[in-house]
C-alpha positions in Angstrom: -92.8 20.9 136.8 -95.1 23.8 136.3 -96.9 23.8 132.8 -94.7 27.6 132.5 -91.6 25.9 133.4 -92.3 22.9 131.2 -93.2 24.9 128.1 -89.9 27.3 128.6 -87.9 24.3 128.8 -89.3 22.3 125.7 -88.7 26.0 123.7 -85.1 26.3 125.0 -84.6 22.8 124.2 -85.8 23.3 120.7 -83.9 26.7 119.8 -80.4 24.8 121.2 -81.7 21.7 118.5 -82.0 23.9 115.8 -78.5 26.0 116.2 -77.2 22.4 116.8 -78.2 21.2 113.7 -77.0 24.6 111.9 -73.7 24.2 113.1 -73.6 20.4 112.1 -75.1 21.5 108.5 -72.4 24.1 108.2 -69.6 22.1 109.3 -70.7 19.1 106.6 -71.0 22.0 103.7 -67.5 23.2 104.8 -65.8 19.7 104.9 -67.2 19.1 101.5 -66.3 22.3 99.9 -63.9 21.7 96.8 -61.2 24.2 94.6 -60.3 24.4 90.7 -57.8 26.3 89.6 -59.1 28.2 86.1 -57.7 31.2 84.5 -59.3 33.5 86.4 -58.2 32.0 90.0 -59.4 29.3 92.6 -63.2 28.4 92.6 -64.7 27.0 95.1 -67.5 24.9 94.9 -69.6 21.7 96.6 -70.6 18.5 94.3 -72.8 15.7 95.4 -74.3 13.3 93.0 -73.6 11.6 90.0 -74.9 11.4 86.3 -76.5 14.6 84.6 -74.9 17.7 85.8 -77.1 20.3 87.6 -75.9 23.7 88.4 -76.9 25.5 91.5 -76.3 29.4 91.0 -76.7 31.5 94.4 -77.4 35.2 95.3 -75.6 38.0 97.2 -74.0 38.4 99.8 -74.4 34.8 100.0 -72.6 31.9 98.6 -73.1 28.1 97.4 -74.6 27.2 100.9 -78.0 28.7 100.2 -78.4 25.6 97.7 -77.7 23.2 100.8 -81.1 21.7 101.2 -81.7 21.4 97.6 -78.5 19.9 97.0 -79.2 17.0 99.8 -82.7 16.4 97.7 -81.1 16.3 94.6 -78.3 14.5 94.4 -80.2 10.9 93.9 -81.0 12.3 90.7 -77.8 14.8 89.3 -74.4 15.5 90.0 -75.4 18.8 91.8 -72.3 22.0 91.6 -72.9 24.6 93.8 -70.1 27.2 93.2 -69.5 30.5 94.7 -69.3 33.3 92.7 -66.2 35.6 92.4 -66.0 38.0 94.8 -68.8 36.1 97.4 -68.1 33.1 99.1 -64.9 31.2 99.0 -63.7 31.5 95.5 -60.1 33.5 95.4 -59.3 35.4 92.6 -56.5 38.0 91.7 -57.3 41.6 92.3 -57.4 42.5 88.5 -59.9 39.6 87.7 -63.5 41.5 87.0 -65.9 40.0 89.1 -68.9 41.6 86.8 -71.8 39.2 85.5 -70.0 38.6 82.1 -67.0 37.2 83.8 -68.9 35.5 85.9 -70.6 34.0 83.0 -66.9 33.1 81.2 -65.9 31.4 85.1 -68.9 28.9 84.6 -68.3 28.1 81.3 -64.4 27.2 82.4 -66.0 25.9 85.6 -68.0 23.5 83.6 -65.0 22.4 81.6 -62.6 21.7 84.0 -65.7 19.3 85.5 -65.9 17.6 82.3 -69.6 18.8 81.8 -71.1 19.8 78.8 -74.7 21.0 79.3 -76.3 21.2 82.9 -79.7 22.0 84.3 -79.6 25.8 86.1 -81.4 26.6 89.0 -80.4 29.9 90.1 -81.3 33.0 92.7 -80.9 36.8 92.9 -77.9 37.9 91.3 -77.4 34.2 89.8 -81.0 34.4 88.1 -79.0 37.4 86.4 -76.0 35.4 85.4 -78.1 32.3 84.2 -79.8 34.5 81.7 -76.9 36.2 80.5 -75.3 32.3 80.5 -78.0 31.1 78.5 -77.8 33.7 76.3 -74.2 33.3 75.6 -74.0 29.3 75.6 -77.7 28.4 74.5 -76.6 25.0 74.0 -75.1 24.4 77.3 -78.2 25.0 79.2 -80.9 21.8 79.0 -83.3 23.6 81.3 -83.6 26.4 83.7 -85.4 27.3 86.9 -85.5 30.7 88.3 -86.1 31.8 91.4 -86.7 35.8 92.5 -84.3 37.6 90.5 -83.2 40.2 88.4 -85.2 41.0 85.3 -84.4 43.5 82.4 -87.2 45.7 83.3 -86.1 45.1 87.0 -82.0 45.2 87.3 -80.7 46.2 89.7 -84.0 46.9 91.7 -84.4 50.1 93.0 -85.0 48.1 96.5 -81.2 47.9 96.8 -80.2 51.1 96.2 -78.8 52.0 99.6 -76.6 48.7 99.4 -75.0 49.5 95.7 -74.2 53.3 97.4 -72.4 52.1 100.1 -70.5 49.7 97.7 -69.7 52.7 95.6 -68.8 54.7 99.0 -66.8 52.0 100.1 -68.2 51.1 103.3 -70.6 48.3 102.4 -68.2 45.8 103.8 -67.6 47.2 107.2 -71.6 47.5 107.5 -71.9 43.7 106.4 -68.5 42.6 108.9 -70.6 44.0 112.0 -73.0 41.1 111.3 -69.9 39.1 113.0 -70.3 40.4 115.9 -74.0 41.1 116.2 -75.9 38.3 114.9 -78.8 40.0 116.1 -78.5 43.1 114.0 -78.1 40.7 111.1 -81.3 38.5 111.5 -83.1 42.4 112.4 -82.1 43.8 109.0 -80.8 41.3 106.7 -83.0 38.5 107.8 -85.9 40.2 108.1 -85.9 41.4 104.5 -85.0 38.4 102.7 -86.3 35.6 105.2 -89.9 34.4 106.3 -88.1 33.5 109.6 -84.8 35.1 110.1 -84.1 32.6 113.0 -82.7 30.5 110.1 -79.7 32.7 110.4 -78.0 31.1 113.3 -74.6 33.1 114.3 -72.3 29.9 112.6 -74.6 30.2 108.9 -73.5 34.3 109.2 -70.3 33.4 109.6 -70.0 31.0 106.8 -71.7 33.5 104.3 -69.6 37.3 105.8 -66.2 35.8 107.1 -64.8 35.2 103.5 -66.0 38.7 101.9 -64.5 41.1 104.6 -61.4 38.7 105.5 -58.6 40.8 104.1 -58.4 44.2 102.2 -58.6 42.6 98.6 -61.2 40.5 99.2 -63.7 43.7 100.9 -62.6 45.9 97.5 -63.7 42.8 95.6 -67.0 42.6 97.4 -67.6 46.3 96.5 -66.6 45.4 93.0 -68.9 42.9 92.9 -71.9 45.1 93.6 -70.6 48.0 91.7 -71.0 45.8 88.8 -75.0 45.3 89.3 -75.0 48.9 87.8 -75.4 50.1 84.7 -78.1 47.3 84.3 -76.2 44.2 83.4 -79.4 42.5 81.4 -80.0 45.6 78.9 -80.8 44.2 75.8 -80.9 40.8 76.6 -84.9 40.4 76.3 -84.6 39.7 72.6 -82.3 36.8 72.8 -84.4 35.6 75.6 -87.8 35.7 73.6 -85.2 33.1 70.8 -84.8 30.8 73.6 -85.3 27.2 73.2 -85.3 25.9 76.5 -87.8 25.3 79.0 -87.9 27.4 81.8 -89.9 27.2 85.0 -90.3 29.9 87.7 -90.4 29.2 91.1 -91.4 32.1 93.1 -91.5 34.0 96.9 -94.9 35.9 96.6 -94.0 37.7 99.6 -90.3 39.2 98.3 -90.8 43.0 97.5 -87.3 43.2 96.1 -88.2 41.2 93.0 -92.1 41.1 92.9 -94.2 38.8 91.5 -94.8 41.1 88.4 -91.2 40.0 87.6 -91.7 36.5 87.4 -95.0 37.1 85.2 -92.3 39.1 82.6 -90.5 35.9 82.3 -93.3 34.0 82.1 -94.0 35.9 79.1 -91.2 36.1 77.4 -90.0 32.7 77.3 -91.4 30.9 74.4 -90.9 27.3 76.5 -91.8 28.8 79.8 -93.4 26.3 81.9 -95.2 28.8 84.0 -94.8 30.3 88.1 -95.2 27.9 90.9 -96.0 30.9 93.8 -94.7 30.4 97.2 -96.8 32.4 99.4 -94.7 32.8 102.2 -91.6 33.3 99.9 -89.4 36.5 100.5 -85.9 36.8 98.6 -84.1 33.8 100.0 -86.7 31.1 100.3 -85.0 28.5 98.7 -83.0 28.2 102.0 -86.4 28.0 104.1 -88.5 25.8 101.7 -86.3 23.1 99.9 -88.7 20.8 99.7 -90.3 23.2 97.1 -87.6 23.8 95.0 -86.8 20.2 94.7 -90.4 18.9 93.7 -90.3 22.4 91.4 -87.3 21.2 90.0 -87.5 17.3 89.9 -90.9 18.2 87.6 -89.3 20.4 85.3 -86.5 17.9 84.8 -88.7 15.2 84.3 -90.9 16.5 81.2 -88.4 18.3 79.9 
């Protein structure tokens, strides 16, 4: 076999192997999904491990699958719980149910109650980080530690670079635009993937389907997808800084340094205002959703905080 042909076949095998691994990963996560009926609706979540609880909060337009790599690595140390927010993922709520950040906080408290969890270590990303901060303020005794990855801060919520997304949600076109990714994975990788991942190839068609399909599956789900984004403005974190400055919870920032949506200045802000900040870990190649690409980094940093808290 000529060297050029060998390299081509080898590269094709690597790509095929990655696609097969992703498919197995998606199916494994799908089969692990559970539901709990709460006053707000039927909330989807995945749970792995035993012992003290850790709560993983995803970003948009993702769901708890975002944390699969971290759950695999951290389940030996914690009862890891990754819910899907209302309006995203596989959670199902009635039309009159708010999906605003404050309502998500109430949902999380009810979920922890239903699962018999009094206190949890929280790990959060993106809009999930905004919810985590609101949860900390409302239920300070229920948070043992907090790890924040690239996410909203009071001075940068919602970030200006997502304004086009918010405009589409307000116009009622965001769901249609997102649904196009189901038919054209390359479009998803070239737009959303390029903006949020160091290597957009991580977003295989199966993963795109797992993220997108439930949000655009019915007219109600499309309206709730829009409502989730509409609730991000005006700033849901307005006025929260004073309360965060009084927090006694150990907090660690693990930040993707290549993200332009939530730049390193946001991590520095959080480091300044939290009295028990444990500093910032910088991920040089990390963009918004680096947690999926570098789960070893998440696990190492989270474990270090858990051990020292």
